[in-house]
C-alpha positions in Angstrom: 6.3 -149.0 -184.0 6.4 -145.2 -183.0 9.2 -143.5 -181.2 8.2 -141.9 -177.7 9.9 -140.1 -175.3 8.6 -140.4 -171.4 5.8 -141.9 -172.8 4.6 -138.7 -175.1 5.2 -138.5 -178.8 8.8 -137.3 -180.2 8.9 -134.3 -182.0 12.2 -133.6 -182.1 13.9 -131.0 -184.4 17.4 -130.8 -185.3 17.9 -127.6 -187.5 21.5 -127.5 -189.5 22.1 -123.8 -190.7 24.8 -121.8 -192.6 25.9 -120.9 -195.8 28.0 -123.1 -197.6 29.5 -120.7 -200.0 31.5 -119.4 -197.2 33.0 -123.0 -196.5 33.1 -123.4 -192.9 30.4 -121.5 -192.5 28.5 -124.6 -193.7 29.2 -126.9 -191.0 25.6 -127.1 -189.4 24.3 -128.3 -192.5 27.0 -130.9 -193.3 26.0 -132.0 -189.7 22.0 -132.0 -190.5 22.9 -133.8 -194.0 24.5 -136.5 -192.5 22.0 -137.1 -190.2 19.4 -137.3 -192.5 19.9 -140.1 -194.1 20.0 -142.2 -190.4 17.0 -140.4 -188.7 15.1 -138.1 -191.4 12.4 -141.7 -191.8 11.5 -141.8 -188.3 8.6 -140.5 -187.2 9.0 -137.8 -185.2 12.4 -136.7 -185.5 12.5 -133.9 -188.5 15.9 -132.9 -189.9 16.4 -129.8 -191.3 19.4 -128.1 -193.1 18.7 -124.3 -194.2 20.8 -121.5 -195.3 19.3 -119.0 -192.5 16.6 -119.2 -189.8 13.0 -117.5 -190.7 10.3 -116.4 -189.0 8.3 -119.0 -191.1 10.0 -121.7 -188.5 8.3 -120.4 -185.8 5.1 -122.3 -186.5 7.2 -125.6 -187.4 9.2 -125.7 -184.4 6.1 -124.3 -181.3 4.9 -128.2 -181.1 8.0 -129.2 -180.6 9.3 -131.4 -177.5 13.1 -130.2 -178.1 15.4 -128.5 -180.7 18.9 -128.8 -181.5 20.2 -125.9 -183.8 23.5 -126.7 -185.0 25.9 -123.5 -186.6 29.3 -123.1 -187.1 31.6 -120.1 -185.3 34.7 -118.7 -185.9 35.6 -118.2 -182.1 37.6 -120.6 -180.1 35.5 -123.5 -178.6 36.8 -125.8 -175.5 37.2 -129.2 -177.2 36.5 -127.3 -180.4 32.6 -128.1 -180.3 30.4 -126.9 -177.5 26.5 -127.8 -176.7 24.8 -124.9 -174.6 21.1 -124.7 -173.7 19.7 -121.4 -175.3 16.9 -119.3 -174.4 14.0 -117.2 -176.1 15.2 -113.0 -176.6 12.6 -111.0 -175.2 13.5 -108.2 -177.5 12.0 -108.7 -180.8 12.4 -105.2 -181.6 15.0 -106.2 -184.4 13.4 -109.5 -186.1 14.1 -109.7 -189.8 14.0 -112.1 -192.7 16.8 -113.9 -190.9 17.1 -114.8 -186.9 18.9 -115.7 -184.7 18.4 -119.3 -182.9 17.2 -117.1 -179.7 15.6 -114.5 -181.8 13.8 -117.6 -183.6 13.0 -119.1 -179.8 11.2 -115.7 -178.7 8.9 -115.4 -181.7 7.8 -119.0 -181.4 7.3 -117.7 -177.7 5.3 -114.6 -178.3 3.3 -116.4 -181.0 2.8 -119.6 -179.8 3.0 -119.0 -175.9 5.3 -121.4 -175.7 9.2 -122.0 -175.9 10.3 -125.4 -176.6 13.7 -126.6 -174.8 16.7 -125.9 -177.3 20.1 -126.4 -177.6 22.5 -124.4 -179.5 25.6 -127.2 -180.7 28.6 -125.2 -182.3 31.4 -125.9 -184.5 34.3 -124.5 -184.5 35.6 -123.6 -188.1 38.7 -121.3 -189.1 38.3 -120.7 -193.1 35.0 -118.2 -193.5 36.0 -117.0 -197.3 34.0 -117.5 -200.4 34.0 -120.9 -201.6 32.8 -124.6 -200.9 33.3 -127.4 -198.7 34.7 -127.4 -195.0 38.3 -127.5 -194.0 39.7 -130.2 -192.6 39.4 -128.6 -188.8 35.9 -127.6 -189.3 35.1 -131.4 -191.0 36.9 -133.1 -188.0 34.6 -131.1 -185.8 31.1 -131.5 -187.3 32.2 -135.5 -187.6 32.5 -134.9 -183.7 29.3 -133.1 -183.5 27.7 -135.9 -185.3 28.6 -138.6 -183.5 27.5 -136.3 -180.6 24.3 -135.7 -181.9 23.3 -139.1 -182.7 24.0 -140.2 -178.9 21.6 -137.4 -177.8 18.6 -139.0 -180.8 19.3 -142.3 -179.6 18.7 -141.4 -176.1 15.9 -139.6 -176.5 14.5 -142.2 -178.9 12.5 -145.6 -177.4 11.2 -147.9 -179.4 7.7 -149.7 -178.8 6.4 -152.4 -180.2 
């Protein structure tokens, strides 16, 4: 069985990132780590849990059919979570070892003349102090994100015999 999207091989990337030692900042990683057991063994679905986004990821994602980034935010979101399309930044003057998702897409565009379609799933948190584990609010929002991202992945996967 192979995974297909519109007749093309799936190359879907799910990238959750954040600092697990700053409580709710780790919500993106929490989501990614919960998706790995369900989708991690499916051909063409790549799930990463990272501390931060680095420039070396550009090579990995340049051929992606689609990317979903997952990160925690401190500001209030409608419904406590938000999906937004993100576009590559054009000004790469301030690139460093740690990037925003838009800067990573911009670097990918510069290096490979291609930028995969991408979305950001923002998860509202409330406790970004030093410590481990998510607050109850962030854990609830993260579980909601897991459900929605699972539906998103399932919509992209069409199994063939």
